[in-house]
N, C-alpha and C positions, 0 to 999 in steps of 0.2 A: 375579384379584381379583373379589369379588362386590359388586355395587352394588344399592342399594335406594333407590327414590323413594317417599316417603310423603306422604299428604295427611290431611285432617281425618277421613277415614274411620277412621284408626287410633284417634283420640280417641273417635269415636262407637261403635266396637267395644267399647271399655271403658266401656260405658253407665253403670253405676252410679257410676263415679268422676267422670263428666263430664256430669251432667244439665244443667248450666248451658249446655252447647253444643248442646242440642237446638234445632232451628229455632224452635219456639214460644217458648222461653225468651229466645233472642236477639231475636226479634221484639218481645216485650213491652218489653224494655229499649230497643230501637231506637225504638219509637213514643214512649216517654217522652223520649228524647234528641232525636228529631226535633222534637217539640213545643217543647222548650226552645230549640232552635236555629232555629226557623222564622223568627223576625224577622230574624236576621242573614243567613240564606239569602236572604230577600227583598232585603235591602240590598245584598248582594254582587252580585246580578244586576239591581239597579236596578228591582225590581218591588215592589209593595205590596199587591196584590190577589189573590195566589194563595190558593186555598181548601184549607187543610190537611185539613179534614174530608172534602172530596171526594176528595182524594188517598188518605187512609187507607182509605177505602171500596174503593179499587181494589187494595189490597195483600192478599197472601195470607200468613197466619201460618205456613203450612207450607213456604213457599219459603225457600231459602237466602239469606244476607245479601247476597251479590253480586247475585243477581237482584232482591231487594227494593230495594236501593239503585239498581239499574239502572232500575227502574220509577219511582223518585223522579226520577232524572236525566231520563228520558224525559218525565215530566209537566212538569218545569220547562222543558225544551227546548220543548215544545209551547206553554207559556204565554208564553215569550219571543217565539216566532215570531209570536204573535198581535199583538205590540206593536212588534217591531223585529227587526233582524238578530241572529241568534245568532252569537257570535264565539268564537274560540279562547280568549280570555280567560275567557269564561263556562265553557267546558269545563274549563280548568285549575282555576278556582276551585271548581267543583262537585266535581271529583275530590278536591281537598284537603279541603273541608268534609265531604263524605260519607265520605271515608276516616277523618277524625277521629271522626265520629259512629259509624261502623261498628266501629272498634277499641274505642271506649268500650263499645259495646253487647255486644261479644263478651267482653271481659275484665274489665269493672268492674261491680260490683253492690253498691249500698248501702255505699259506702266500703270495699269489699273488692276486692283484685286477685286475680282468679280464674285459677288456673294448672292446665292440663290434666294429668291423671295417667293412666298406664297400668299394667297389672298386671305383676308380676315375671315372669310367664310370657312376656309379649310382650317385655319388656326383655331377658331372657336370650336369647330367640330372635334378636332383631335384633342384639344386640351380639356374639353368638358366631358368627353365620352370615355377617354382612356386613362387608366391609372399609371400604366407603364408603357413607355415608348422606346422601341429599339429601332435603330437606324443603320442602314448600310451606306448612307451618305456621309460625307466628310464635314459638312456644315449644315446646321439647322439653326440659323441665326434668328428665325422668327419665334423661337420658343423661349419666352421670358418666364422665369420662375418655375419652370417645369423641368424635372430631371430627365435628361435624354441619355440613353445607353448607346454609346457609339461603338458598334461592333467592329468597324474598320478604322477607328481613330477619329479624333476631333482636330481638324486642321487649324482651328482658331486657337488651340493651345500653343501653336507654334508661330502663327502668322496673324498680325493685326491689321496690316496694310500692305501695299505693294512692296516687294523686296525680291531679291534673288534667293532661290533655295538650292540646296544641294544635298547629296547623300552623305549622311554621317559615316557610314561604313566606307564608302569610296574615298572619303577625305583622307584615308590612310594609304591611298594608292598614289604613287609618285606621278604617274602619267596624268591622273585625274587632277591632282593639285596643280600641275602645270597648266591645265586647261582652265581651272576656276581661279582666275586672277583677281576678280573683284570680291568684295565682302558678300557673304551669303549666310542664310540661316540653315543650319544642318538638321536635316529631317531623318528620323529613324524610320525606315520603311518596314520595320516590324511593328511599329506603332501606327503609322499612316499606311495602311495596307492596300497596295495595288498589285494585282497579279495579271500579267498578260495571259490570255487564254492560249494554252499550248499543251502538247502531249508529253513534255519533258518534266516540268516542275509545276506544282500547284500550291495553294495556300497550306495544304496539309504538310507537304515537304518542307516549305520555307518557314512557316510560323508554328504549326502544331507540333510537328515532329522534332523541330529544333535542328541545330547544326552540330553534328557529331561525326566522328571518324567514319569514313566509308570509302569504297573504291572510287578511283578517279577524282579524289579530293586531295589537294596538295597544299602544304604550308604557304602562307602569303601574308603580307602586311595588312591586307584588307579582308582578313578572314578571322572571325572570332567565335569561340564556342557559345552556344545558345541553347538553353534548356528546353525551350518550347512552351507554348501555352495554348489552351483550347479557347479560341476566340469566340466560339458560339456556345460556350458552357452555360451562359445566362438563360439560354432558351430551353435548357433541360428542365423537366418537371413542371413546366407551365401547364395549366389546365385548359387554357384557351388562347387563341391568337387570331387576329385579323391581319392579313397581309395585303398591303397596298403599294403599287408602284414597283414591284419586284419582278424581274424576268426569271423564268425557269431555266434559262440557258446559262451555263457556266459553272457555278459553284455547287457541286453536289453535296458538299459537307453540310451546308446550312439547310438544304432541302431534306437531308436525313433527319435533322432536328425537327423541322416543321412536320414532317411525316408522322413523327411519334407523338405529336400533340393531339389529344383526342378531339377537342372542339376547335375547329378552325374554319375561317372563311377567307377565300383568296379572291381578291378583286382583279379581274382580267379586263383589259381595255376592249370594249365592244365584244366581249366574250369570244375573242379571237380563237378559232378552232386549233390553229397550230400550237398556240401557247397552252391551251387546255390539254391537248394530246400530249404535249411534253410533260406537263405536270402529272398526267395520268401514267406516263411511262415510269414514274417513280413510285407508283402505287397509291397516288393521292386521288380520291374520287369524291364526287357529289358535294363539293364545297365552293363552287365557283359562282361569282356574282359579277355582273357588269360593273366596271369601275365608275360608270356614270351614276350609279346608285349609292355611292359611298356617302355623299352628303345627306341622303334621304334616310339612311338606315340608323 
């Protein structure tokens, strides 16, 4: 059986259909949303003097949304540390609120729910060649009648058309409830998984390890025990995998799974040396193919 793991690079390959997913497009929506959320972010972490203008000046419109939100996370972390102890409660609240802002920035624009599309050429290739499809994307609307394994969650299980969304966890926070005055769909960000790239918390801490007693974690209305789950367990024991549209930067947990699959091919855009060297830094060798060859193989 042939297995395929796909990331957002599949959507970006279909450039004309998915201009809204270009980093600068998402960035512009992100800044607008971050501005709207800035006061509630301050309240959630018990600060009132964080300088949004100074933060925005540090951000890069060309960076991906995970890295951009990671820089916001780091900025808030630094601001908190100037005033008090940074707690795990702060981490969890920031993951939730930044996840909410990020998902909105990716998929919502001017009261439209934006859904990625790919060309028939790619659809036919993927659906005829591969038995099992694993995706890091939140929507694969093109795949009719084919089972998709959503490793980071299927957004269309929650949303069918434009609506406001919010964090299910933070909906138990009094300050957050005062902010969310309109109706909204509550999203579980342990199901729809988005993690800002930062050095404090990662998918392992938040999803796999679960929420259990630890130092610097304090009782709160928006804090719930969680047993944890291995979101990449489906990739264990596969005999082969092709990887298309996935960056080697960010999530080491999934790369550890890929590394242990004996037969693998990793498609790299124009055989970019920086990306290949990053893959190699994890001990992955001699399996790289130009992504432009995907349709021909």
